[in-house]
N, CA, C and O atoms as a Tripos MOL2 file, in Angstrom:
@<TRIPOS>MOLECULE
protein
  280   279    70     0     0
PROTEIN
NO_CHARGES

@<TRIPOS>ATOM
      1 N           5.6980   11.7380   -0.8200 N.3       1 MET1
      2 CA          5.6350    9.9700   -0.4670 C.3       1 MET1
      3 C           4.4460    9.5440   -1.1330 C.2       1 MET1
      4 O           4.3780    8.4170   -1.6230 O.2       1 MET1
      5 N           3.2620   10.5710   -1.2010 N.am      2 GLU2
      6 CA          2.2910   11.0350   -2.1850 C.3       2 GLU2
      7 C           1.9360   10.6560   -3.5370 C.2       2 GLU2
      8 O           0.8590   10.3280   -4.0340 O.2       2 GLU2
      9 N           4.0980   10.8870   -4.4130 N.am      3 SER3
     10 CA          4.0170   11.0100   -5.7410 C.3       3 SER3
     11 C           3.8250    9.1950   -5.6600 C.2       3 SER3
     12 O           3.4410    8.5770   -6.6530 O.2       3 SER3
     13 N           4.0390    8.7330   -4.7960 N.am      4 TYR4
     14 CA          3.8390    6.2790   -4.7950 C.3       4 TYR4
     15 C           2.5400    6.1950   -5.2450 C.2       4 TYR4
     16 O           2.0650    5.1340   -5.6480 O.2       4 TYR4
     17 N           1.7210    7.5870   -5.1930 N.am      5 PHE5
     18 CA         -0.1780    6.7020   -5.0420 C.3       5 PHE5
     19 C          -0.5370    7.1780   -6.1420 C.2       5 PHE5
     20 O           0.2070    8.0020   -6.6740 O.2       5 PHE5
     21 N          -1.6760    6.8250   -6.7360 N.am      6 ASP6
     22 CA         -2.5490    7.3080   -6.9350 C.3       6 ASP6
     23 C          -3.9780    7.5150   -6.5700 C.2       6 ASP6
     24 O          -4.9140    6.9150   -7.0980 O.2       6 ASP6
     25 N          -4.0620    8.2680   -5.7750 N.am      7 PHE7
     26 CA         -5.3550    8.8240   -5.0530 C.3       7 PHE7
     27 C          -6.8250    9.1410   -6.1810 C.2       7 PHE7
     28 O          -7.1780   10.2740   -6.5100 O.2       7 PHE7
     29 N          -7.5710    7.7280   -6.6680 N.am      8 ILE8
     30 CA         -8.6590    7.6930   -7.6840 C.3       8 ILE8
     31 C          -9.6470    8.5600   -7.3680 C.2       8 ILE8
     32 O         -10.1050    9.4520   -8.0820 O.2       8 ILE8
     33 N         -10.1530    8.0680   -5.5630 N.am      9 ASP9
     34 CA        -11.3610    8.6800   -4.8600 C.3       9 ASP9
     35 C         -11.4190    8.3670   -3.7000 C.2       9 ASP9
     36 O         -10.7340    7.4390   -3.2680 O.2       9 ASP9
     37 N         -12.1610    8.9940   -3.0140 N.am     10 ASP10
     38 CA        -11.4740    8.5420   -1.3090 C.3      10 ASP10
     39 C         -12.2450    6.8650   -1.3030 C.2      10 ASP10
     40 O         -13.0160    6.7320   -0.3530 O.2      10 ASP10
     41 N         -12.1570    5.9360   -1.9880 N.am     11 LYS11
     42 CA        -12.1630    4.5400   -1.8990 C.3      11 LYS11
     43 C         -11.1010    3.7510   -2.5100 C.2      11 LYS11
     44 O         -11.0600    2.5230   -2.5920 O.2      11 LYS11
     45 N         -10.2370    4.6070   -2.9330 N.am     12 CYS12
     46 CA         -9.4970    4.1030   -3.8060 C.3      12 CYS12
     47 C          -8.2820    4.4770   -4.4820 C.2      12 CYS12
     48 O          -8.0900    5.0600   -5.5490 O.2      12 CYS12
     49 N          -7.3890    3.9300   -3.4760 N.am     13 ILE13
     50 CA         -5.4700    4.5980   -3.1250 C.3      13 ILE13
     51 C          -4.5510    3.0870   -3.5300 C.2      13 ILE13
     52 O          -4.1700    2.1050   -2.8930 O.2      13 ILE13
     53 N          -4.4400    3.7100   -5.4080 N.am     14 ARG14
     54 CA         -3.2700    2.2420   -5.8490 C.3      14 ARG14
     55 C          -2.1950    3.0350   -5.8720 C.2      14 ARG14
     56 O          -2.2390    4.2600   -5.7570 O.2      14 ARG14
     57 N          -0.8050    2.1070   -6.0770 N.am     15 LEU15
     58 CA          0.4970    2.2340   -6.2840 C.3      15 LEU15
     59 C           0.4990    3.0770   -7.7810 C.2      15 LEU15
     60 O          -0.2310    2.8870   -8.7540 O.2      15 LEU15
     61 N           0.9610    3.4990   -7.7020 N.am     16 LYS16
     62 CA          1.5420    4.5470   -8.8980 C.3      16 LYS16
     63 C           1.7400    3.6300   -9.7190 C.2      16 LYS16
     64 O           2.5620    2.8380   -9.2590 O.2      16 LYS16
     65 N           1.2810    3.2690  -11.0070 N.am     17 GLY17
     66 CA          1.7540    2.6600  -12.3330 C.3      17 GLY17
     67 C           1.0000    1.2390  -12.0330 C.2      17 GLY17
     68 O           1.0630    0.5100  -13.0230 O.2      17 GLY17
     69 N           0.3940    0.7270  -11.0710 N.am     18 THR18
     70 CA         -0.3400   -0.5680  -11.2330 C.3      18 THR18
     71 C          -1.6920   -0.4550  -10.5940 C.2      18 THR18
     72 O          -2.2690    0.4330   -9.9650 O.2      18 THR18
     73 N          -2.0130   -1.7630  -11.0070 N.am     19 ARG19
     74 CA         -3.7460   -2.0320  -10.6720 C.3      19 ARG19
     75 C          -3.8330   -2.3260   -8.9040 C.2      19 ARG19
     76 O          -4.9120   -2.4930   -8.3360 O.2      19 ARG19
     77 N          -2.4570   -2.3520   -8.1650 N.am     20 ILE20
     78 CA         -2.6480   -3.0650   -7.1540 C.3      20 ILE20
     79 C          -2.9780   -2.0660   -6.2040 C.2      20 ILE20
     80 O          -2.4730   -0.9720   -6.4580 O.2      20 ILE20
     81 N          -3.7700   -2.1310   -5.0490 N.am     21 GLY21
     82 CA         -4.6350   -1.5990   -4.0140 C.3      21 GLY21
     83 C          -3.9820   -0.9720   -2.6890 C.2      21 GLY21
     84 O          -3.7930   -1.9520   -1.9680 O.2      21 GLY21
     85 N          -3.6850   -0.1940   -2.2290 N.am     22 ILE22
     86 CA         -2.8950    0.2220   -0.8750 C.3      22 ILE22
     87 C          -3.0910   -1.1730   -0.0030 C.2      22 ILE22
     88 O          -2.2630   -2.0280    0.3110 O.2      22 ILE22
     89 N          -4.5720   -1.0650    0.2780 N.am     23 GLU23
     90 CA         -5.0000   -2.2370    0.6820 C.3      23 GLU23
     91 C          -4.5490   -3.5710    0.6220 C.2      23 GLU23
     92 O          -4.1190   -4.1600    1.6140 O.2      23 GLU23
     93 N          -4.6290   -4.0670   -0.4950 N.am     24 THR24
     94 CA         -3.6530   -5.2000   -0.9140 C.3      24 THR24
     95 C          -2.6840   -5.4640   -0.0930 C.2      24 THR24
     96 O          -2.7730   -6.4640    0.6200 O.2      24 THR24
     97 N          -1.5860   -4.6380   -0.0260 N.am     25 ILE25
     98 CA         -0.2260   -4.1710    0.4140 C.3      25 ILE25
     99 C          -0.3280   -4.8090    1.7150 C.2      25 ILE25
    100 O          -0.0030   -5.9700    1.9650 O.2      25 ILE25
    101 N          -0.9570   -3.6880    2.7760 N.am     26 LEU26
    102 CA         -1.0480   -3.4770    4.5160 C.3      26 LEU26
    103 C          -1.6990   -5.0420    4.8530 C.2      26 LEU26
    104 O          -1.2730   -5.9160    5.6090 O.2      26 LEU26
    105 N          -2.6990   -5.0180    4.1210 N.am     27 GLN27
    106 CA         -3.5350   -6.8610    4.2330 C.3      27 GLN27
    107 C          -2.1660   -8.2270    4.8990 C.2      27 GLN27
    108 O          -2.0370   -9.0600    5.7960 O.2      27 GLN27
    109 N          -1.2500   -7.5350    3.4470 N.am     28 ASP28
    110 CA          0.0250   -8.8390    3.5540 C.3      28 ASP28
    111 C           0.5780   -8.4640    4.7060 C.2      28 ASP28
    112 O           0.7090   -9.2290    5.6620 O.2      28 ASP28
    113 N           0.9200   -7.3220    4.6940 N.am     29 TYR29
    114 CA          2.0320   -6.6430    5.9270 C.3      29 TYR29
    115 C           1.2890   -7.1210    7.3830 C.2      29 TYR29
    116 O           1.8750   -7.9240    8.1100 O.2      29 TYR29
    117 N           0.0740   -6.6190    7.7250 N.am     30 GLU30
    118 CA         -0.4260   -6.4620    8.9440 C.3      30 GLU30
    119 C          -0.7210   -8.8310    8.9540 C.2      30 GLU30
    120 O          -0.9720   -9.4150   10.0080 O.2      30 GLU30
    121 N          -0.6450   -9.2440    8.2090 N.am     31 LEU31
    122 CA         -0.3040  -10.8690    8.4860 C.3      31 LEU31
    123 C           1.0860  -10.8210    8.4790 C.2      31 LEU31
    124 O           1.4630  -11.7600    7.7760 O.2      31 LEU31
    125 N           1.9500  -10.2550    8.8700 N.am     32 GLY32
    126 CA          3.0450  -10.5470    9.1290 C.3      32 GLY32
    127 C           4.5830  -11.0190    7.8170 C.2      32 GLY32
    128 O           5.5720  -11.7120    8.0580 O.2      32 GLY32
    129 N           4.2320  -10.3690    6.6090 N.am     33 ALA33
    130 CA          4.5280  -10.3990    5.1520 C.3      33 ALA33
    131 C           5.8360   -9.1380    4.9980 C.2      33 ALA33
    132 O           5.6990   -7.9150    5.0210 O.2      33 ALA33
    133 N           7.0280   -9.9100    4.8500 N.am     34 THR34
    134 CA          7.6680   -8.5470    4.9540 C.3      34 THR34
    135 C           7.7410   -7.8970    3.7370 C.2      34 THR34
    136 O           7.5920   -8.7910    2.9050 O.2      34 THR34
    137 N           7.9470   -6.4140    2.9310 N.am     35 PRO35
    138 CA          8.5920   -6.2120    2.1240 C.3      35 PRO35
    139 C           8.4190   -7.1070    0.3820 C.2      35 PRO35
    140 O           7.5980   -7.2730   -0.5210 O.2      35 PRO35
    141 N          10.3990   -7.6100    0.9300 N.am     36 GLU36
    142 CA         10.8210   -8.6870    0.2800 C.3      36 GLU36
    143 C           9.3950   -9.8820   -0.1110 C.2      36 GLU36
    144 O           9.0030  -10.2730   -1.2100 O.2      36 GLU36
    145 N           8.9670  -10.1620    1.0770 N.am     37 GLU37
    146 CA          8.0200  -11.5730    0.7530 C.3      37 GLU37
    147 C           6.6910  -10.7310   -0.3640 C.2      37 GLU37
    148 O           6.1210  -11.2590   -1.3200 O.2      37 GLU37
    149 N           6.4810   -9.2100    0.2050 N.am     38 ILE38
    150 CA          5.2050   -8.9640   -0.9830 C.3      38 ILE38
    151 C           5.4350   -8.5390   -2.0840 C.2      38 ILE38
    152 O           4.5340   -8.0830   -2.7880 O.2      38 ILE38
    153 N           6.7550   -8.5990   -2.4880 N.am     39 LEU39
    154 CA          7.3320   -8.8030   -3.5350 C.3      39 LEU39
    155 C           7.0620   -9.3990   -4.6040 C.2      39 LEU39
    156 O           6.7560   -8.9370   -5.7030 O.2      39 LEU39
    157 N           7.2160  -10.7320   -4.1640 N.am     40 ILE40
    158 CA          6.9940  -12.0130   -4.2770 C.3      40 ILE40
    159 C           5.8560  -12.4230   -4.9560 C.2      40 ILE40
    160 O           5.6920  -13.2980   -5.8060 O.2      40 ILE40
    161 N           4.9040  -11.4350   -4.2950 N.am     41 ARG41
    162 CA          3.6840  -12.3580   -4.4500 C.3      41 ARG41
    163 C           2.4840  -10.6740   -5.4030 C.2      41 ARG41
    164 O           1.3130  -10.3810   -5.6470 O.2      41 ARG41
    165 N           3.8890  -10.1290   -5.5660 N.am     42 TYR42
    166 CA          3.3600   -9.1000   -6.5180 C.3      42 TYR42
    167 C           4.3590   -8.1440   -7.8000 C.2      42 TYR42
    168 O           4.3910   -6.9580   -8.1280 O.2      42 TYR42
    169 N           4.9810   -9.2070   -8.1860 N.am     43 PRO43
    170 CA          6.1180   -9.1170   -9.0070 C.3      43 PRO43
    171 C           6.0680   -7.5310   -9.3100 C.2      43 PRO43
    172 O           7.2090   -7.0920   -9.1660 O.2      43 PRO43
    173 N           5.2370   -6.5950   -9.6480 N.am     44 THR44
    174 CA          5.1170   -5.5350  -10.5090 C.3      44 THR44
    175 C           5.5130   -4.3300  -10.1890 C.2      44 THR44
    176 O           5.7820   -3.3570  -10.8940 O.2      44 THR44
    177 N           5.5290   -4.6010   -8.2800 N.am     45 LEU45
    178 CA          5.5230   -3.7500   -7.4980 C.3      45 LEU45
    179 C           7.1780   -3.5600   -6.9900 C.2      45 LEU45
    180 O           7.5790   -4.4370   -6.2230 O.2      45 LEU45
    181 N           8.1430   -2.4840   -7.3670 N.am     46 SER46
    182 CA          9.2120   -2.3970   -6.9130 C.3      46 SER46
    183 C           9.4790   -2.4510   -5.3620 C.2      46 SER46
    184 O           8.4850   -2.7130   -4.6850 O.2      46 SER46
    185 N          10.7100   -2.2380   -4.6670 N.am     47 LEU47
    186 CA         10.5300   -2.6250   -2.8830 C.3      47 LEU47
    187 C           9.9910   -1.0680   -2.7060 C.2      47 LEU47
    188 O           8.9580   -0.8800   -2.0640 O.2      47 LEU47
    189 N          10.5540   -0.2010   -3.1610 N.am     48 GLN48
    190 CA         10.7720    0.6250   -2.9880 C.3      48 GLN48
    191 C           8.6650    1.2220   -2.8370 C.2      48 GLN48
    192 O           8.1110    1.9460   -2.0100 O.2      48 GLN48
    193 N           8.3160    0.7450   -3.6110 N.am     49 GLN49
    194 CA          6.5110    0.8960   -3.6890 C.3      49 GLN49
    195 C           6.1620   -0.0330   -2.3960 C.2      49 GLN49
    196 O           5.3250    0.3030   -1.5570 O.2      49 GLN49
    197 N           7.0640   -1.4920   -2.3300 N.am     50 ALA50
    198 CA          5.9500   -1.8650   -0.8630 C.3      50 ALA50
    199 C           6.3080   -1.1990    0.5640 C.2      50 ALA50
    200 O           5.6700   -1.2230    1.6170 O.2      50 ALA50
    201 N           7.8890   -0.4260    0.1550 N.am     51 TYR51
    202 CA          7.7510    0.1330    1.3600 C.3      51 TYR51
    203 C           7.2320    1.7140    2.0720 C.2      51 TYR51
    204 O           7.2330    2.0740    3.2490 O.2      51 TYR51
    205 N           6.8380    2.3920    0.9000 N.am     52 ALA52
    206 CA          6.3540    3.5660    0.5810 C.3      52 ALA52
    207 C           4.7740    3.2510    0.9300 C.2      52 ALA52
    208 O           4.0840    4.1590    1.3960 O.2      52 ALA52
    209 N           4.2390    1.9940    0.7040 N.am     53 ALA53
    210 CA          2.8750    1.6780    1.2670 C.3      53 ALA53
    211 C           2.5110    1.4290    2.7290 C.2      53 ALA53
    212 O           1.5730    1.8710    3.3920 O.2      53 ALA53
    213 N           3.8360    0.3280    3.1570 N.am     54 ILE54
    214 CA          3.6010    0.6260    5.0610 C.3      54 ILE54
    215 C           4.0610    1.8890    5.6740 C.2      54 ILE54
    216 O           3.7850    2.2910    6.8050 O.2      54 ILE54
    217 N           4.9870    2.6110    4.5560 N.am     55 THR55
    218 CA          5.6640    4.0780    5.1790 C.3      55 THR55
    219 C           4.1010    4.7310    5.7360 C.2      55 THR55
    220 O           3.4820    4.9760    6.7720 O.2      55 THR55
    221 N           4.0080    4.7910    4.5220 N.am     56 TYR56
    222 CA          2.3090    6.0810    4.6130 C.3      56 TYR56
    223 C           1.3130    5.6250    5.8980 C.2      56 TYR56
    224 O           0.7490    6.2290    6.8110 O.2      56 TYR56
    225 N           1.4140    4.2090    5.4550 N.am     57 TYR57
    226 CA         -0.2410    3.9560    6.3630 C.3      57 TYR57
    227 C           0.7490    4.0790    7.8340 C.2      57 TYR57
    228 O           0.1680    4.8120    8.6340 O.2      57 TYR57
    229 N           1.6780    3.7120    8.2180 N.am     58 LEU58
    230 CA          2.7910    3.9160    9.5010 C.3      58 LEU58
    231 C           2.6890    5.2490   10.0200 C.2      58 LEU58
    232 O           2.6340    5.3880   11.2420 O.2      58 LEU58
    233 N           2.6470    6.4660    9.1010 N.am     59 ALA59
    234 CA          2.6020    7.8570    9.1430 C.3      59 ALA59
    235 C           1.5480    8.7310    9.1130 C.2      59 ALA59
    236 O           1.3660    9.8630    9.5600 O.2      59 ALA59
    237 N           0.9460    8.0080    8.5320 N.am     60 ASN60
    238 CA         -0.8760    7.9470    8.5270 C.3      60 ASN60
    239 C          -2.0460    7.1580    9.1740 C.2      60 ASN60
    240 O          -3.1830    6.9270    8.7640 O.2      60 ASN60
    241 N          -1.3430    6.7900   10.4190 N.am     61 ARG61
    242 CA         -2.5980    4.9900   10.4700 C.3      61 ARG61
    243 C          -4.3550    5.7440   10.5170 C.2      61 ARG61
    244 O          -5.2290    5.4170    9.7150 O.2      61 ARG61
    245 N          -4.5030    6.5320   11.3750 N.am     62 GLN62
    246 CA         -5.5430    7.1900   11.2910 C.3      62 GLN62
    247 C          -6.3340    7.0710    9.9230 C.2      62 GLN62
    248 O          -7.0420    6.1300    9.5640 O.2      62 GLN62
    249 N          -6.0540    8.2170    9.2560 N.am     63 VAL63
    250 CA         -6.5860    7.9130    7.6830 C.3      63 VAL63
    251 C          -6.6200    7.0500    6.8250 C.2      63 VAL63
    252 O          -7.5860    6.9130    6.0760 O.2      63 VAL63
    253 N          -5.5040    6.2750    6.7850 N.am     64 VAL64
    254 CA         -5.6280    4.7210    6.1600 C.3      64 VAL64
    255 C          -6.1730    4.3220    6.8340 C.2      64 VAL64
    256 O          -7.1770    4.2220    6.1290 O.2      64 VAL64
    257 N          -6.7500    3.5480    8.6210 N.am     65 ASP65
    258 CA         -7.1560    3.1530    9.0320 C.3      65 ASP65
    259 C          -9.2130    3.2620    8.5430 C.2      65 ASP65
    260 O         -10.0440    2.4200    8.2040 O.2      65 ASP65
    261 N          -9.2440    4.6900    8.7630 N.am     66 ALA66
    262 CA        -10.4230    4.8990    8.1060 C.3      66 ALA66
    263 C         -10.9910    4.6980    6.6620 C.2      66 ALA66
    264 O         -12.1780    4.5960    6.3550 O.2      66 ALA66
    265 N          -9.4170    4.6470    5.4730 N.am     67 TYR67
    266 CA         -9.8920    4.2790    4.6100 C.3      67 TYR67
    267 C          -9.8760    2.9070    3.9700 C.2      67 TYR67
    268 O          -9.8860    2.5970    2.7780 O.2      67 TYR67
    269 N          -9.8490    2.1910    5.0260 N.am     68 LEU68
    270 CA         -9.4740    0.7980    5.0580 C.3      68 LEU68
    271 C         -11.4830    0.2370    5.5010 C.2      68 LEU68
    272 O         -12.2790   -0.6150    5.1080 O.2      68 LEU68
    273 N         -11.4640    0.9940    6.1770 N.am     69 LYS69
    274 CA        -13.3110    0.9900    7.2720 C.3      69 LYS69
    275 C         -13.7260    0.8970    6.4980 C.2      69 LYS69
    276 O         -14.5610   -0.0060    6.5320 O.2      69 LYS69
    277 N         -13.5850    1.7660    4.8970 N.am     70 GLY70
    278 CA        -14.4030    3.0330    4.8160 C.3      70 GLY70
    279 C         -14.8580    2.1810    3.3090 C.2      70 GLY70
    280 O         -15.6660    2.6900    2.5330 O.2      70 GLY70
@<TRIPOS>BOND
     1     1     2 1
     2     2     3 1
     3     3     4 2
     4     3     5 am
     5     5     6 1
     6     6     7 1
     7     7     8 2
     8     7     9 am
     9     9    10 1
    10    10    11 1
    11    11    12 2
    12    11    13 am
    13    13    14 1
    14    14    15 1
    15    15    16 2
    16    15    17 am
    17    17    18 1
    18    18    19 1
    19    19    20 2
    20    19    21 am
    21    21    22 1
    22    22    23 1
    23    23    24 2
    24    23    25 am
    25    25    26 1
    26    26    27 1
    27    27    28 2
    28    27    29 am
    29    29    30 1
    30    30    31 1
    31    31    32 2
    32    31    33 am
    33    33    34 1
    34    34    35 1
    35    35    36 2
    36    35    37 am
    37    37    38 1
    38    38    39 1
    39    39    40 2
    40    39    41 am
    41    41    42 1
    42    42    43 1
    43    43    44 2
    44    43    45 am
    45    45    46 1
    46    46    47 1
    47    47    48 2
    48    47    49 am
    49    49    50 1
    50    50    51 1
    51    51    52 2
    52    51    53 am
    53    53    54 1
    54    54    55 1
    55    55    56 2
    56    55    57 am
    57    57    58 1
    58    58    59 1
    59    59    60 2
    60    59    61 am
    61    61    62 1
    62    62    63 1
    63    63    64 2
    64    63    65 am
    65    65    66 1
    66    66    67 1
    67    67    68 2
    68    67    69 am
    69    69    70 1
    70    70    71 1
    71    71    72 2
    72    71    73 am
    73    73    74 1
    74    74    75 1
    75    75    76 2
    76    75    77 am
    77    77    78 1
    78    78    79 1
    79    79    80 2
    80    79    81 am
    81    81    82 1
    82    82    83 1
    83    83    84 2
    84    83    85 am
    85    85    86 1
    86    86    87 1
    87    87    88 2
    88    87    89 am
    89    89    90 1
    90    90    91 1
    91    91    92 2
    92    91    93 am
    93    93    94 1
    94    94    95 1
    95    95    96 2
    96    95    97 am
    97    97    98 1
    98    98    99 1
    99    99   100 2
   100    99   101 am
   101   101   102 1
   102   102   103 1
   103   103   104 2
   104   103   105 am
   105   105   106 1
   106   106   107 1
   107   107   108 2
   108   107   109 am
   109   109   110 1
   110   110   111 1
   111   111   112 2
   112   111   113 am
   113   113   114 1
   114   114   115 1
   115   115   116 2
   116   115   117 am
   117   117   118 1
   118   118   119 1
   119   119   120 2
   120   119   121 am
   121   121   122 1
   122   122   123 1
   123   123   124 2
   124   123   125 am
   125   125   126 1
   126   126   127 1
   127   127   128 2
   128   127   129 am
   129   129   130 1
   130   130   131 1
   131   131   132 2
   132   131   133 am
   133   133   134 1
   134   134   135 1
   135   135   136 2
   136   135   137 am
   137   137   138 1
   138   138   139 1
   139   139   140 2
   140   139   141 am
   141   141   142 1
   142   142   143 1
   143   143   144 2
   144   143   145 am
   145   145   146 1
   146   146   147 1
   147   147   148 2
   148   147   149 am
   149   149   150 1
   150   150   151 1
   151   151   152 2
   152   151   153 am
   153   153   154 1
   154   154   155 1
   155   155   156 2
   156   155   157 am
   157   157   158 1
   158   158   159 1
   159   159   160 2
   160   159   161 am
   161   161   162 1
   162   162   163 1
   163   163   164 2
   164   163   165 am
   165   165   166 1
   166   166   167 1
   167   167   168 2
   168   167   169 am
   169   169   170 1
   170   170   171 1
   171   171   172 2
   172   171   173 am
   173   173   174 1
   174   174   175 1
   175   175   176 2
   176   175   177 am
   177   177   178 1
   178   178   179 1
   179   179   180 2
   180   179   181 am
   181   181   182 1
   182   182   183 1
   183   183   184 2
   184   183   185 am
   185   185   186 1
   186   186   187 1
   187   187   188 2
   188   187   189 am
   189   189   190 1
   190   190   191 1
   191   191   192 2
   192   191   193 am
   193   193   194 1
   194   194   195 1
   195   195   196 2
   196   195   197 am
   197   197   198 1
   198   198   199 1
   199   199   200 2
   200   199   201 am
   201   201   202 1
   202   202   203 1
   203   203   204 2
   204   203   205 am
   205   205   206 1
   206   206   207 1
   207   207   208 2
   208   207   209 am
   209   209   210 1
   210   210   211 1
   211   211   212 2
   212   211   213 am
   213   213   214 1
   214   214   215 1
   215   215   216 2
   216   215   217 am
   217   217   218 1
   218   218   219 1
   219   219   220 2
   220   219   221 am
   221   221   222 1
   222   222   223 1
   223   223   224 2
   224   223   225 am
   225   225   226 1
   226   226   227 1
   227   227   228 2
   228   227   229 am
   229   229   230 1
   230   230   231 1
   231   231   232 2
   232   231   233 am
   233   233   234 1
   234   234   235 1
   235   235   236 2
   236   235   237 am
   237   237   238 1
   238   238   239 1
   239   239   240 2
   240   239   241 am
   241   241   242 1
   242   242   243 1
   243   243   244 2
   244   243   245 am
   245   245   246 1
   246   246   247 1
   247   247   248 2
   248   247   249 am
   249   249   250 1
   250   250   251 1
   251   251   252 2
   252   251   253 am
   253   253   254 1
   254   254   255 1
   255   255   256 2
   256   255   257 am
   257   257   258 1
   258   258   259 1
   259   259   260 2
   260   259   261 am
   261   261   262 1
   262   262   263 1
   263   263   264 2
   264   263   265 am
   265   265   266 1
   266   266   267 1
   267   267   268 2
   268   267   269 am
   269   269   270 1
   270   270   271 1
   271   271   272 2
   272   271   273 am
   273   273   274 1
   274   274   275 1
   275   275   276 2
   276   275   277 am
   277   277   278 1
   278   278   279 1
   279   279   280 2
@<TRIPOS>SUBSTRUCTURE
     1 MET1         2 RESIDUE 1 A MET
     2 GLU2         6 RESIDUE 1 A GLU
     3 SER3        10 RESIDUE 1 A SER
     4 TYR4        14 RESIDUE 1 A TYR
     5 PHE5        18 RESIDUE 1 A PHE
     6 ASP6        22 RESIDUE 1 A ASP
     7 PHE7        26 RESIDUE 1 A PHE
     8 ILE8        30 RESIDUE 1 A ILE
     9 ASP9        34 RESIDUE 1 A ASP
    10 ASP10       38 RESIDUE 1 A ASP
    11 LYS11       42 RESIDUE 1 A LYS
    12 CYS12       46 RESIDUE 1 A CYS
    13 ILE13       50 RESIDUE 1 A ILE
    14 ARG14       54 RESIDUE 1 A ARG
    15 LEU15       58 RESIDUE 1 A LEU
    16 LYS16       62 RESIDUE 1 A LYS
    17 GLY17       66 RESIDUE 1 A GLY
    18 THR18       70 RESIDUE 1 A THR
    19 ARG19       74 RESIDUE 1 A ARG
    20 ILE20       78 RESIDUE 1 A ILE
    21 GLY21       82 RESIDUE 1 A GLY
    22 ILE22       86 RESIDUE 1 A ILE
    23 GLU23       90 RESIDUE 1 A GLU
    24 THR24       94 RESIDUE 1 A THR
    25 ILE25       98 RESIDUE 1 A ILE
    26 LEU26      102 RESIDUE 1 A LEU
    27 GLN27      106 RESIDUE 1 A GLN
    28 ASP28      110 RESIDUE 1 A ASP
    29 TYR29      114 RESIDUE 1 A TYR
    30 GLU30      118 RESIDUE 1 A GLU
    31 LEU31      122 RESIDUE 1 A LEU
    32 GLY32      126 RESIDUE 1 A GLY
    33 ALA33      130 RESIDUE 1 A ALA
    34 THR34      134 RESIDUE 1 A THR
    35 PRO35      138 RESIDUE 1 A PRO
    36 GLU36      142 RESIDUE 1 A GLU
    37 GLU37      146 RESIDUE 1 A GLU
    38 ILE38      150 RESIDUE 1 A ILE
    39 LEU39      154 RESIDUE 1 A LEU
    40 ILE40      158 RESIDUE 1 A ILE
    41 ARG41      162 RESIDUE 1 A ARG
    42 TYR42      166 RESIDUE 1 A TYR
    43 PRO43      170 RESIDUE 1 A PRO
    44 THR44      174 RESIDUE 1 A THR
    45 LEU45      178 RESIDUE 1 A LEU
    46 SER46      182 RESIDUE 1 A SER
    47 LEU47      186 RESIDUE 1 A LEU
    48 GLN48      190 RESIDUE 1 A GLN
    49 GLN49      194 RESIDUE 1 A GLN
    50 ALA50      198 RESIDUE 1 A ALA
    51 TYR51      202 RESIDUE 1 A TYR
    52 ALA52      206 RESIDUE 1 A ALA
    53 ALA53      210 RESIDUE 1 A ALA
    54 ILE54      214 RESIDUE 1 A ILE
    55 THR55      218 RESIDUE 1 A THR
    56 TYR56      222 RESIDUE 1 A TYR
    57 TYR57      226 RESIDUE 1 A TYR
    58 LEU58      230 RESIDUE 1 A LEU
    59 ALA59      234 RESIDUE 1 A ALA
    60 ASN60      238 RESIDUE 1 A ASN
    61 ARG61      242 RESIDUE 1 A ARG
    62 GLN62      246 RESIDUE 1 A GLN
    63 VAL63      250 RESIDUE 1 A VAL
    64 VAL64      254 RESIDUE 1 A VAL
    65 ASP65      258 RESIDUE 1 A ASP
    66 ALA66      262 RESIDUE 1 A ALA
    67 TYR67      266 RESIDUE 1 A TYR
    68 LEU68      270 RESIDUE 1 A LEU
    69 LYS69      274 RESIDUE 1 A LYS
    70 GLY70      278 RESIDUE 1 A GLY
């Protein structure tokens, strides 16, 4: 799963090959956007990347929540 991300430091997690941070995807997801709707907003992402960001969040909720607060 981590192969979808670039862990720049403890304050920056980006989708590999993009300048889009995981927080951008998760913000839209939390507002009710589906992965397909997220792709419309960020066409440089693949559907796999959108699902990977959401899956990573759901599997690592405490870690990602701490990252988002930090």
